[in-house]
C-alpha positions in Angstrom: -8.4 -25.3 48.3 -11.1 -23.1 46.8 -8.7 -20.2 46.3 -6.1 -22.5 44.7 -8.8 -23.9 42.3 -9.9 -20.4 41.3 -6.3 -19.2 40.8 -5.6 -22.1 38.5 -8.8 -21.7 36.6 -8.0 -18.0 36.1 -4.5 -18.7 34.9 -5.6 -21.5 32.5 -8.4 -19.4 31.1 -6.2 -16.4 30.7 -3.5 -18.3 28.8 -6.1 -20.1 26.7 -8.1 -17.0 25.7 -5.2 -14.7 25.2 -3.3 -17.2 23.0 -6.5 -18.1 21.2 -7.4 -14.5 20.5 -3.9 -13.8 19.2 -4.2 -16.7 16.9 -7.6 -15.6 15.6 -6.2 -12.1 14.9 -3.2 -13.5 13.1 -5.3 -15.9 11.1 -7.8 -13.1 10.2 -5.0 -10.7 9.3 -3.4 -13.3 7.0 -6.8 -14.1 5.5 -7.6 -10.4 4.8 -4.1 -9.6 3.4 -4.2 -12.7 1.3 -7.7 -11.8 -0.1 -6.7 -8.3 -1.0 -3.4 -9.3 -2.6 -5.2 -12.2 -4.4 -7.9 -9.9 -5.7 -5.3 -7.3 -7.0 -3.1 -9.9 -8.6 -6.1 -11.8 -10.2 -7.5 -8.5 -11.6 -4.2 -7.3 -13.0 -3.3 -10.8 -14.4 -6.6 -11.0 -16.3 -6.0 -7.5 -17.8 -2.4 -8.5 -18.7 -3.4 -11.8 -20.2 -6.0 -10.0 -22.4 -3.3 -7.7 -23.8 -0.8 -10.7 -24.3 -3.5 -12.7 -26.1 -4.1 -9.9 -28.6 -0.4 -9.5 -29.3 0.1 -13.3 -29.6 -2.8 -13.5 -31.9 -1.5 -10.7 -34.1 2.0 -12.3 -34.1 0.5 -15.7 -35.0 -1.4 -14.1 -37.9 1.8 -12.4 -39.1 3.7 -15.7 -39.0 1.0 -17.6 -40.8 0.9 -14.9 -43.5 4.7 -15.0 -43.9 4.6 -18.8 -44.1 1.8 -18.7 -46.6 3.9 -16.3 -48.8 6.9 -18.6 -48.5 9.1 -16.1 -46.7 9.6 -18.3 -43.6 9.5 -22.0 -42.9 8.5 -23.5 -39.5 10.9 -26.1 -37.9 8.2 -28.1 -36.0 10.8 -30.4 -34.3 12.6 -27.5 -32.7 9.3 -26.0 -31.6 8.3 -29.3 -30.0 11.6 -29.6 -28.1 11.3 -26.0 -26.7 7.7 -26.6 -25.6 8.6 -30.0 -24.1 11.4 -28.4 -22.0 9.1 -25.6 -20.8 6.4 -28.2 -19.7 9.1 -30.1 -17.7 10.2 -26.9 -16.0 6.6 -25.9 -15.3 5.8 -29.3 -13.8 8.7 -29.0 -11.3 8.1 -25.4 -10.3 4.3 -25.9 -10.2 4.6 -28.7 -7.6 6.9 -26.6 -5.4 4.4 -23.7 -5.6 1.5 -26.0 -4.5 3.6 -27.1 -1.5 4.3 -23.5 -0.6 0.6 -22.7 -0.7 -0.3 -25.7 1.5 2.2 -24.6 4.2 0.8 -21.0 4.2 -2.8 -22.1 4.6 -4.6 -19.1 6.1 -2.9 -16.7 3.6 -3.6 -19.2 0.8 -7.4 -19.3 1.5 -7.7 -15.6 1.3 -5.4 -15.3 -1.7 -7.2 -18.0 -3.6 -10.7 -16.5 -3.0 -9.5 -13.0 -3.8 -7.6 -14.2 -6.9 -10.6 -15.8 -8.4 -12.9 -12.9 -7.6 -10.4 -10.5 -9.0 -9.9 -12.6 -12.1 -13.6 -12.8 -12.7 -14.0 -9.0 -12.2 -11.0 -8.2 -14.5 
């Protein structure tokens, strides 16, 4: 009886600890890879957005100058329709991205932390 009890205890503890250890390593690996990728993407995205903001600002200044001189006329209705279509597309795609992040939880935790730190440092 005693031998049977010890054997079962050993088998249960071996399965429990080995499976648990594998899960910890997998979770930690996903967390670390997510953090590193998030940091790199956040850093690069902030640098890229700074460059895009400068170009968009210069383009806007050019368009305002041309409009002031009477060389171009803005069609605000067409601009509104394009912007409305873009927001509709972004709403659909944004919700599917959130669902993807929630299903990939351990990677998402590391990625989110790394992204915000990288974005702050960039």
